[in-house]
C-alpha positions in Angstrom: 81.5 180.5 8.7 83.4 179.5 11.3 84.3 176.0 12.7 82.9 175.2 15.8 84.7 172.0 18.0 82.7 169.4 18.3 82.6 168.4 22.3 82.4 165.2 23.7 78.7 165.0 25.6 79.4 162.3 28.5 76.2 160.9 29.4 74.4 162.0 32.2 73.4 158.9 35.0 69.5 158.1 34.6 67.9 159.6 37.9 67.4 157.6 40.4 69.4 154.4 39.0 71.0 153.0 42.7 74.4 151.7 42.7 74.9 148.3 42.2 74.2 146.2 45.2 76.8 144.6 46.8 76.5 140.5 47.1 74.8 139.5 50.7 77.8 138.3 53.1 76.0 134.4 54.0 79.7 133.8 56.2 78.0 135.8 59.7 74.7 134.6 58.9 75.8 130.8 58.7 77.6 131.3 61.9 74.7 132.9 63.8 72.9 129.3 62.2 75.0 127.1 63.8 74.5 128.7 67.1 71.2 128.8 66.8 70.9 124.6 64.9 73.6 124.0 68.1 71.5 125.0 71.0 68.3 122.7 70.4 69.4 119.8 71.5 69.6 121.1 75.3 66.1 122.8 74.8 64.8 119.9 73.6 65.7 117.4 76.3 65.1 120.4 78.9 61.9 120.5 77.1 61.1 116.8 77.6 62.6 116.4 81.7 59.8 119.8 82.2 57.2 118.0 80.8 57.9 114.2 82.4 59.0 113.0 78.9 62.2 111.4 80.3 62.5 108.4 81.5 63.8 106.6 84.9 65.9 109.8 87.1 64.9 112.7 84.8 67.8 115.1 85.9 70.9 112.4 85.8 69.3 112.1 81.8 69.6 115.2 81.6 72.8 116.0 82.9 74.1 113.2 81.1 72.9 114.0 77.3 74.6 117.8 78.2 77.3 116.2 78.7 77.6 113.5 75.4 76.9 117.0 73.5 79.7 118.8 75.3 82.2 116.0 73.8 80.6 116.4 70.4 81.2 119.5 70.5 85.2 119.5 71.6 85.7 117.0 69.1 83.9 118.4 66.2 86.0 121.9 67.2 89.0 119.6 66.7 88.1 118.1 63.7 88.0 120.8 61.6 91.8 120.9 61.6 92.4 117.1 60.2 89.5 118.0 57.7 91.7 121.4 56.0 94.4 119.3 56.1 93.4 116.1 54.3 90.5 116.4 52.2 90.2 119.8 51.4 87.1 121.0 52.9 87.5 124.1 55.0 85.3 125.3 58.0 87.5 126.9 59.6 85.0 130.0 60.2 82.8 127.5 62.8 85.4 126.0 64.5 85.0 129.6 67.4 81.5 128.8 67.1 81.7 125.0 68.1 84.5 125.7 70.8 81.9 127.6 72.3 78.8 125.5 72.4 80.8 123.0 73.4 81.8 125.7 76.5 78.2 126.3 77.1 76.9 122.7 76.9 80.0 121.9 79.8 78.7 125.2 81.8 75.1 123.7 81.5 75.9 120.4 82.0 77.9 121.6 85.7 74.7 123.8 86.3 72.5 121.1 86.3 74.9 119.1 88.3 75.1 121.7 90.7 70.9 122.7 91.2 68.9 120.3 90.0 71.0 117.4 91.2 72.7 118.1 94.3 70.6 121.4 95.2 73.9 123.8 95.6 75.1 121.2 98.5 78.2 123.0 98.4 79.5 120.3 100.8 78.3 117.2 98.9 79.6 119.3 95.3 82.8 119.9 96.9 83.5 116.1 98.6 82.5 114.9 95.0 84.9 117.0 93.2 87.8 116.0 96.0 87.0 112.3 96.1 84.7 111.1 93.0 87.9 110.7 90.4 85.1 111.7 87.4 84.4 114.7 88.8 87.0 116.2 89.6 88.7 115.5 85.9 85.1 116.6 84.7 85.8 119.8 87.3 89.4 120.9 85.8 88.1 120.1 82.2 85.7 123.5 82.8 88.1 125.5 84.6 90.7 124.9 81.7 87.6 125.9 79.3 86.6 129.1 81.1 90.1 131.2 80.0 89.2 129.9 76.3 85.6 130.5 75.6 86.9 134.2 77.0 89.7 134.6 74.5 87.7 133.3 71.8 87.3 136.7 69.9 89.7 138.8 67.6 90.8 141.2 70.7 91.9 138.2 72.0 93.4 136.9 69.0 95.4 139.9 68.6 96.3 141.0 72.1 98.2 138.0 72.6 99.6 137.2 70.1 101.9 133.6 69.3 100.5 133.1 73.1 97.1 133.2 72.0 97.7 129.6 70.0 99.5 128.4 72.6 96.8 128.7 75.4 94.3 127.3 72.5 96.2 124.3 72.7 94.8 123.4 75.6 92.1 121.8 74.2 93.5 119.2 73.4 94.0 118.0 77.4 90.3 119.2 77.4 89.0 116.7 74.7 91.2 114.5 76.2 89.8 114.8 79.5 85.9 115.5 78.8 86.3 111.5 77.1 88.0 110.2 79.9 84.9 111.8 82.6 82.2 110.3 80.4 84.0 106.9 80.2 84.4 107.0 84.0 81.3 108.0 84.4 78.8 105.8 82.7 77.8 103.2 85.2 77.4 100.4 82.3 79.7 99.1 79.9 79.3 99.6 76.3 81.2 101.0 72.9 80.1 104.3 73.1 82.8 106.0 75.5 85.3 104.1 73.6 84.8 105.3 70.0 84.9 108.8 71.7 88.1 108.0 73.9 89.5 106.4 71.0 88.4 109.2 69.0 89.8 112.3 70.8 92.9 109.8 70.9 93.3 110.4 67.6 92.4 113.9 66.6 95.2 114.5 69.8 97.5 112.6 67.9 97.6 113.6 64.8 98.5 117.1 65.9 101.8 115.8 66.3 101.5 113.7 63.3 101.1 117.1 62.0 104.0 118.5 60.7 105.3 115.8 59.5 101.6 115.3 57.1 101.7 118.3 55.4 105.6 118.5 55.0 104.8 115.2 52.7 102.1 116.9 51.4 103.9 119.8 50.4 106.7 117.8 48.5 103.9 115.7 46.6 102.7 118.4 45.4 105.6 120.2 44.0 107.0 116.6 42.8 103.4 116.8 40.6 103.7 120.3 39.5 107.3 119.1 38.3 106.4 117.0 35.8 
């Protein structure tokens, strides 16, 4: 009787079986969520102003609140690096969104001044920019923010190379200028503008100390691993 060689039969995949789904990438969604949440204060204050629920000069107050949030987002964007370096909290993926939110709030702040406060009276606007130092500083911050916002994309990072980092170091000057603009604009002296100034100076000063801090951290890790 002839011997029949046994052939190994590979099991066929079951019909209708779907490929294993890839895990959902939540990071892009979280960035868009940050944008959505970031614009909530502007929408809320606009609603309060439009419905007459802002006391006093509603236009000035709305303009002021937009400027405050612009400064807060600038500070938040510059806080990302020290948080990662010193606390190990990596929020780098959100830094671009925070910077762009700051730009849009600065733009809304300036448009509120131009359209609602000055009624597009270009003569008065130009005179204010030329004669009132805090408005001069604020306008300079807006001008410096424009190239940063325009290059906050992957294409610009690839195109500019190392020059991208150099360009975005303007953010240090901008946050100092914005904090100074706020401190000079308030008519009643309070602690708030000086707190923002102090935070801005600490964040910019950290950049000067950062190479030394990172070398110290590296030496400490090497020493601990050698034990």
